[in-house]
C-alpha positions in Angstrom: 11.9 21.9 1.5 13.4 20.0 4.8 13.0 20.2 8.4 15.7 21.5 10.3 15.8 18.7 11.9 16.4 16.1 9.7 18.6 18.0 7.5 21.6 16.5 7.1 23.6 19.4 5.2 23.1 21.8 7.9 23.4 19.1 10.9 20.0 19.0 12.3 19.5 18.0 15.4 18.5 14.2 14.3 21.2 13.9 12.0 24.2 11.7 14.1 28.5 12.5 13.0 28.1 9.9 10.4 25.3 12.4 8.5 22.5 10.0 8.4 19.9 9.8 10.8 20.5 8.7 14.0 17.6 6.5 15.0 18.7 4.6 11.2 22.4 4.7 11.8 23.9 1.5 12.2 27.5 2.4 14.0 25.6 4.6 16.7 23.0 1.6 17.3 19.6 3.4 16.2 16.7 2.6 17.8 15.3 1.9 14.4 18.2 -0.6 13.4 16.8 -4.1 14.7 18.5 -7.3 16.4 19.6 -8.6 12.3 21.3 -5.4 11.8 18.5 -4.1 9.5 16.0 -1.3 9.6 12.9 -2.4 11.9 10.5 -1.0 9.9 11.5 -3.0 6.5 13.5 -6.2 8.0 12.0 -9.2 7.0 11.9 -11.2 9.7 10.9 -8.4 12.2 8.1 -6.4 10.1 7.2 -8.7 6.8 4.5 -6.3 5.7 6.9 -3.2 5.7 9.2 -5.3 3.0 7.0 -6.2 1.3 6.3 -2.3 1.0 10.0 -1.3 0.3 10.1 -3.9 -2.4 7.2 -2.8 -4.3 8.8 0.8 -3.7 11.6 -0.5 -5.1 9.9 -1.7 -7.9 7.7 1.3 -8.4 11.1 3.3 -8.8 12.5 0.6 -11.0 9.3 1.6 -13.3 10.2 5.4 -13.5 13.8 5.1 -13.8 13.1 2.6 -16.9 10.6 5.4 -18.0 13.7 7.8 -17.9 11.2 9.9 -15.5 11.2 11.5 -12.1 9.1 9.3 -9.6 6.2 11.9 -8.4 3.6 10.4 -7.4 3.8 8.3 -4.0 4.0 4.7 -4.5 0.6 4.2 -2.6 -1.1 6.3 -5.6 0.9 4.5 -8.4 0.5 0.6 -7.3 -3.3 1.5 -6.5 -3.7 -0.1 -3.0 -2.4 0.1 0.9 0.5 -1.4 2.0 -2.1 -4.0 4.3 -4.2 -4.5 0.9 -0.9 -5.1 -1.0 -0.1 -7.7 1.5 -2.8 -9.8 1.1 -3.0 -9.6 -2.4 0.3 -11.1 -2.6 0.1 -13.9 0.2 -3.1 -15.1 -1.5 -1.0 -15.8 -4.9 1.4 -17.7 -2.8 -1.0 -19.7 -0.9 -2.3 -20.4 -4.6 1.0 -21.6 -5.5 2.0 -23.2 -2.2 -1.4 -25.6 -2.7 0.6 -27.4 -6.0 4.2 -26.9 -6.1 6.8 -28.3 -3.7 9.1 -25.9 -3.2 7.2 -23.2 -1.3 6.8 -19.4 -1.7 7.5 -17.7 1.5 8.0 -13.7 2.0 11.9 -14.1 2.3 12.4 -15.9 -0.9 10.4 -14.3 -3.2 10.7 -11.5 -6.2 8.4 -9.2 -6.8 7.6 -9.6 -10.8 5.7 -7.1 -12.9 3.8 -10.0 -14.7 4.1 -7.2 -18.3 7.7 -6.6 -17.8 8.8 -2.9 -17.5 11.0 -3.5 -20.8 7.2 -3.4 -22.9 6.4 -0.2 -21.6 5.4 2.3 -24.4 4.1 5.5 -22.6 2.7 7.0 -19.7 -0.5 5.5 -19.6 1.2 2.2 -20.1 3.7 2.8 -17.0 0.5 3.1 -15.1 -0.1 -0.3 -15.6 2.3 -1.9 -15.1 3.0 0.1 -11.9 -0.4 -1.4 -10.4 -1.0 -3.8 -8.2 -2.8 -6.0 -10.8 0.6 -6.4 -12.7 2.3 -7.6 -9.7 2.9 -11.2 -8.7 5.5 -13.5 -6.3 7.7 -15.6 -8.4 10.8 -17.8 -6.6 13.9 -16.0 -7.5 15.2 -18.8 -9.5 12.1 -18.1 -12.2 12.2 -14.7 -11.8 15.4 -14.5 -13.3 14.7 -16.9 -16.1 11.6 -15.1 -16.9 13.3 -11.9 -17.3 11.6 -9.7 -19.3 10.3 -12.7 -22.0 6.6 -11.4 -23.5 4.9 -12.3 -26.9 2.1 -11.3 -28.4 0.1 -14.3 -27.3 0.9 -13.0 -23.5 -0.1 -9.7 -24.5 -3.5 -10.6 -25.4 -4.1 -12.7 -22.6 -2.3 -9.8 -20.2 -5.3 -7.2 -21.8 -8.3 -9.9 -20.9 -7.1 -11.5 -18.3 -5.0 -9.5 -16.3 -4.7 -5.8 -16.8 -7.0 -4.0 -14.1 -8.2 -7.7 -12.7 -7.5 -6.9 -9.1 -9.6 -10.5 -8.1 -6.6 -12.6 -9.8 -4.8 -15.4 -7.6 -2.9 -17.3 -10.0 0.5 -17.0 -10.9 1.2 -16.4 -14.5 4.4 -17.6 -16.4 4.5 -16.2 -20.0 4.0 -18.4 -22.7 7.1 -16.9 -24.6 9.6 -18.6 -21.5 10.4 -22.2 -21.6 7.7 -24.4 -19.3 8.6 -24.3 -15.9 4.9 -25.3 -14.2 6.1 -28.7 -13.1 3.8 -29.7 -10.1 4.8 -31.2 -6.9 8.2 -32.9 -6.9 9.2 -32.5 -10.2 8.9 -29.0 -10.1 11.7 -28.8 -6.7 13.8 -31.2 -8.7 13.9 -28.5 -11.6 15.6 -26.1 -9.3 18.1 -29.0 -7.0 19.3 -30.0 -10.3 20.0 -26.6 -11.3 21.5 -25.7 -8.2 23.8 -29.3 -8.2 24.5 -28.0 -12.1 25.9 -24.9 -10.9 27.7 -26.2 -7.7 29.3 -28.7 -10.3 30.7 -25.9 -13.1 32.1 -23.8 -9.7 33.8 -26.3 -8.5 35.5 -28.0 -11.9 36.1 -24.1 -12.8 
């Protein structure tokens, strides 16, 4: 069931000629489009809180996709907290990281990472635990790609004892299954800089 005014099939009054909601249509200069040519309510510059929630919603949808299951609950119910709390929870972890590392986290340069990877999901109960906000953390984009779905028995033991359901955790967890990346201060920034330089050189040579 949909509202007639917003139904694209029946050409509701709120739907534009491009078959989109008029307020969210870029060609129509919709009222919900910001100066950055994005939806205002999820633009990282205009609405960081809304942007973070959109990423959490995407992460939750990925969880159900990996489980080959239909998303049958609201994101807030699956994540287990409000939008405001989620932003505070992630911001606290970012702040903890930024106190000891040269390459700082911001809402613009982080990925939302599932600490225990979605690939390690085993059943419906496991899906709920992996979607919960206690299993989420910010990671720099490069580090999230390096982490991927690496996970070990030792990581599982630590996760069960210290991370699963822990609503007060303030730290970033790096799996023991991954090569160490926690280099403090300038060393950490240098690791990423060297990686980017090497990649640029490889592209130039090719």
